[in-house]
C-alpha positions in Angstrom: -32.5 1.7 7.8 -31.0 -1.0 5.7 -30.4 1.5 2.9 -28.7 3.9 5.4 -26.4 1.2 6.7 -25.3 0.3 3.2 -24.5 3.9 2.4 -22.5 4.3 5.7 -20.6 1.1 5.1 -19.8 2.2 1.5 -18.5 5.5 2.8 -16.4 3.8 5.4 -14.8 1.5 2.8 -14.0 4.4 0.5 -12.4 6.4 3.3 -10.3 3.5 4.5 -9.3 2.6 0.9 -8.3 6.2 0.3 -6.2 6.2 3.5 -4.5 3.0 2.7 -3.8 4.1 -0.9 -2.3 7.3 0.5 -0.3 5.5 3.2 1.2 3.0 0.8 1.5 5.2 -2.3 4.7 4.7 -4.3 4.8 8.3 -5.4 7.9 10.2 -4.3 7.6 13.8 -3.2 10.1 16.6 -4.0 10.7 16.9 -0.3 11.9 13.3 -0.2 14.0 13.4 -3.5 15.5 16.8 -4.5 16.3 15.4 -7.9 12.6 15.9 -8.7 13.3 19.7 -8.4 16.2 19.6 -10.8 16.1 21.1 -14.3 16.9 17.7 -15.7 13.7 16.3 -14.3 11.4 19.3 -14.6 12.7 20.6 -17.9 11.2 23.8 -16.5 13.5 26.1 -18.6 11.5 25.3 -21.7 8.2 25.5 -20.0 9.1 28.8 -18.4 10.1 30.6 -21.6 7.2 29.0 -23.6 4.7 30.4 -21.1 2.6 33.4 -22.5 3.1 35.1 -19.1 6.8 35.5 -20.2 6.1 36.5 -23.7 6.6 33.0 -25.0 5.3 30.9 -27.9 2.1 30.0 -26.1 0.9 33.5 -26.9 0.6 32.4 -30.5 -0.3 28.7 -30.1 -2.8 29.0 -27.4 -1.7 25.6 -26.2 -0.3 25.1 -22.7 3.1 23.6 -22.4 1.8 20.5 -20.5 -0.8 19.7 -23.2 -0.4 16.2 -24.7 -0.8 18.0 -28.1 2.8 19.3 -27.9 4.5 16.2 -26.4 6.9 18.6 -24.6 6.8 17.0 -21.2 8.5 13.9 -22.5 11.7 15.9 -22.8 12.9 15.4 -19.2 14.8 12.8 -17.2 12.1 10.7 -15.5 14.3 8.6 -13.2 17.9 7.7 -12.2 17.8 4.8 -14.7 18.0 7.1 -17.7 21.6 8.0 -16.9 22.9 5.5 -14.3 21.4 2.2 -15.3 23.9 -0.4 -16.4 24.1 -4.2 -16.7 26.7 -6.2 -14.8 26.8 -10.0 -15.2 23.2 -10.0 -16.6 22.0 -8.0 -13.6 20.8 -4.4 -13.5 22.7 -1.9 -11.3 23.4 1.8 -10.9 26.8 3.1 -12.1 28.4 6.6 -11.8 30.7 5.7 -14.7 27.7 5.0 -16.9 26.3 8.5 -16.2 29.7 10.0 -17.0 29.6 8.6 -20.5 29.3 11.6 -22.8 27.0 9.6 -25.2 24.4 9.6 -22.4 24.4 13.4 -22.3 24.4 13.7 -26.1 21.4 11.4 -26.4 19.2 14.2 -25.1 21.4 17.3 -25.9 21.1 16.7 -29.6 22.0 20.3 -30.7 25.4 19.9 -29.0 25.8 16.6 -30.7 25.1 18.2 -34.1 27.6 21.0 -33.3 30.4 18.5 -32.3 29.9 16.6 -35.6 30.0 19.9 -37.6 33.3 20.9 -35.9 34.8 17.5 -36.3 34.0 17.3 -40.0 35.5 20.8 -40.4 38.6 19.9 -38.4 37.9 22.7 -35.9 37.3 20.7 -32.7 36.5 22.4 -29.5 39.6 23.0 -27.5 38.2 21.1 -24.5 37.1 18.1 -26.6 40.6 18.1 -28.1 41.9 17.6 -24.6 39.6 14.6 -24.2 37.5 16.5 -21.6 33.9 15.4 -21.1 30.7 17.0 -20.0 31.2 16.1 -16.3 34.6 17.8 -16.2 32.7 21.1 -16.1 29.1 20.3 -15.3 29.2 18.8 -11.8 26.8 16.8 -9.7 24.8 19.7 -8.3 23.9 20.9 -11.8 22.8 17.5 -12.9 21.0 16.3 -9.8 19.8 19.7 -8.5 20.1 21.2 -5.1 16.5 21.3 -3.9 15.7 24.6 -5.5 13.4 24.6 -8.5 15.1 26.9 -11.0 13.1 28.5 -13.8 15.9 28.1 -16.3 19.5 27.0 -16.6 20.3 30.7 -17.2 18.8 31.7 -13.9 21.7 32.9 -11.7 22.8 30.1 -9.5 21.6 27.3 -11.6 24.8 26.5 -13.4 28.3 26.2 -11.7 30.4 25.9 -14.9 32.3 29.1 -15.4 35.4 29.7 -17.5 37.2 31.4 -14.5 36.9 28.4 -12.3 39.7 26.8 -14.4 41.1 30.0 -15.9 41.3 32.4 -12.9 43.7 34.6 -14.8 44.0 35.5 -18.5 47.1 36.4 -20.4 47.7 40.1 -21.1 46.4 41.3 -24.5 44.8 44.3 -26.1 41.4 42.6 -26.2 41.5 41.8 -22.5 42.6 45.3 -21.6 40.0 47.0 -23.7 37.0 44.8 -22.9 37.8 44.2 -19.3 34.8 42.9 -17.4 32.3 44.1 -19.9 32.5 40.9 -22.0 32.1 37.2 -21.1 34.9 35.0 -22.3 32.5 33.2 -24.7 31.7 36.4 -26.6 35.1 36.1 -28.2 36.0 32.4 -27.7 32.8 30.7 -28.9 33.3 29.9 -32.6 29.6 29.5 -33.6 26.2 28.1 -32.6 23.8 25.7 -34.2 20.3 27.2 -34.6 17.0 25.5 -35.3 15.0 27.4 -37.9 11.3 26.9 -38.9 10.4 24.7 -36.0 7.0 23.6 -37.3 4.4 23.4 -34.5 1.6 22.0 -36.7 3.7 18.9 -37.4 4.3 18.4 -33.7 0.6 18.6 -33.0 -0.6 16.4 -35.9 2.2 13.9 -36.3 4.0 14.0 -32.9 7.2 14.7 -34.9 9.7 17.5 -34.6 10.9 19.1 -37.9 13.2 22.0 -38.4 16.2 23.2 -40.4 19.5 23.4 -38.6 22.0 26.1 -39.6 25.4 27.1 -38.2 28.4 29.3 -38.8 27.0 32.3 -36.9 27.1 33.8 -33.4 24.8 36.3 -31.8 25.7 38.8 -29.1 23.4 39.8 -26.2 23.6 41.2 -22.7 23.4 38.8 -19.8 24.0 39.7 -16.1 25.7 43.0 -17.1 28.1 41.6 -19.7 28.0 40.9 -23.4 27.9 37.2 -24.1 27.4 34.7 -26.9 23.8 34.0 -27.9 21.6 32.0 -30.3 18.3 32.3 -32.1 15.4 30.1 -33.0 12.4 30.6 -35.3 9.0 28.9 -35.3 6.0 28.6 -37.6 2.7 28.3 -35.8 -0.6 27.1 -37.4 -2.1 29.9 -39.4 1.4 30.8 -40.7 2.1 32.9 -37.6 5.8 33.4 -37.0 8.0 33.7 -33.9 11.7 34.4 -33.3 13.6 34.3 -30.0 17.1 35.2 -29.0 18.7 33.8 -25.8 22.2 33.6 -24.3 24.0 30.4 -25.1 27.5 29.1 -24.3 28.0 26.8 -27.3 30.5 24.0 -26.9 32.6 25.1 -29.8 35.4 26.9 -28.0 38.5 28.4 -29.8 41.8 28.7 -28.0 42.5 32.1 -29.6 39.8 34.7 -29.4 38.3 36.6 -32.3 40.1 39.5 -34.0 38.8 43.0 -33.6 37.6 43.1 -37.2 35.4 40.1 -36.7 33.0 42.1 -34.5 33.8 45.8 -35.1 33.0 47.8 -38.2 31.6 44.8 -40.1 28.9 44.8 -42.8 26.6 43.0 -40.4 27.0 45.9 -37.9 26.2 48.3 -40.7 23.0 46.4 -41.5 22.0 46.6 -37.9 22.6 50.3 -37.9 20.3 50.6 -40.9 17.6 48.8 -39.0 17.5 45.4 -40.8 19.7 42.3 -40.8 19.0 39.6 -43.3 19.5 36.3 -41.4 18.3 33.7 -43.8 17.4 33.4 -47.5 16.8 30.7 -50.1 19.2 29.6 -52.8 17.9 26.9 -55.2 15.3 26.0 -52.6 18.0 25.5 -49.9 18.0 27.6 -46.8 21.2 29.7 -46.4 22.2 31.8 -43.4 24.4 34.8 -42.6 27.9 34.0 -41.3 29.7 35.9 -38.7 29.0 37.8 -35.5 25.5 39.3 -35.2 24.5 41.9 -32.6 21.0 41.5 -31.2 19.6 45.0 -30.9 16.1 46.0 -29.9 14.2 47.6 -32.7 16.3 46.0 -35.5 14.4 43.8 -37.9 15.9 40.3 -38.3 14.7 39.1 -41.7 14.2 35.3 -42.0 12.6 32.9 -44.4 9.6 31.2 -42.8 8.3 28.0 -44.4 5.4 25.7 -44.0 5.9 21.9 -44.0 3.6 19.7 -46.1 4.0 16.1 -47.1 7.7 16.1 -46.2 8.5 19.3 -48.1 9.3 22.8 -47.0 7.2 25.5 -48.8 8.1 29.2 -48.4 5.4 31.3 -46.8 4.6 34.2 -49.1 4.5 37.6 -47.3 4.6 36.1 -43.8 3.5 38.4 -40.9 6.1 40.1 -38.9 7.3 37.6 -36.2 6.6 38.0 -32.5 10.0 38.6 -30.8 11.1 37.2 -27.5 14.3 37.8 -25.6 14.5 34.7 -23.3 17.1 33.1 -21.0 17.3 36.3 -19.0 19.1 37.9 -21.9 18.7 41.5 -23.0 19.4 43.1 -26.4 22.4 45.3 -26.9 21.8 49.0 -26.5 22.1 51.6 -29.3 25.2 52.9 -27.5 26.8 49.4 -27.6 25.9 49.2 -31.3 27.7 52.5 -32.0 30.8 51.1 -30.3 30.7 48.0 -32.5 30.4 50.3 -35.6 33.9 51.8 -34.9 37.0 49.7 -35.9 38.7 48.5 -32.7 35.6 49.6 -30.8 36.9 53.1 -30.2 
């Protein structure tokens, strides 16, 4: 009897303790704070396209995105403090102005920071940066804080409000605008280039909790996105066992030119001829330094995009001899150009 009473008393204490813990929990639910559903907080875009169910890198690594081995879940905004915290008269407070500081954005969006430095050093500053515009001039509160909907990616329709036509509702008359009409996004012609991460080394992330890659620039890729041709980027990975992976995805790089490209920059180029022949050499080594193709590169299904894949040992890059053909992913809701689109690019002036 005494033993039974002790058991019942213990169960009662556990139940009450659990109830109190639940009732006074400091955890905040998404229903109470819609910021928790935002892409800034969830970083779901990376997780979504990494997932093997979407043909992502997990197919080769076998490691779930949330695994502590990858340290990926640290790449998200955990609280308001990250962007809004400031100090006033030795006291902490929240500030809208602090969050509008572009350095706050670039602290996480490092690829854009690299791009801006490259353009500044080359005296080819983005037209918006030249006008002293900042991130928040185009990317408004809803994009940053979310709207209660959990988007899979920033490229999912409805996730991003920033559109060229919001500030440029009409465009000047030109042959390019007349010929292309609504078949091209503005950035297909007005984005100067993109910065790409090559040889992202997964084994170093797993073993050393450190990210290593080689950044290249001076090129731009073209893909289909929401029924139009748009600017795109690429990224390559090396997975333990020297497995290789390459992805292509739409990207609106923040390196915008006032004047669009000339017809000959995209049409009838040597790069297009390579694509027609079924193989485009993207990167190669010169004196042990990675070099990359310059110019506009169409992404076409069935074309082989030849890259140098390297292992990373003791702080040095070592070329992988005869690497296996990479697994290819078209992410960000982007689709490769069709053979018919490639034929049009093969003709000067697109005709």
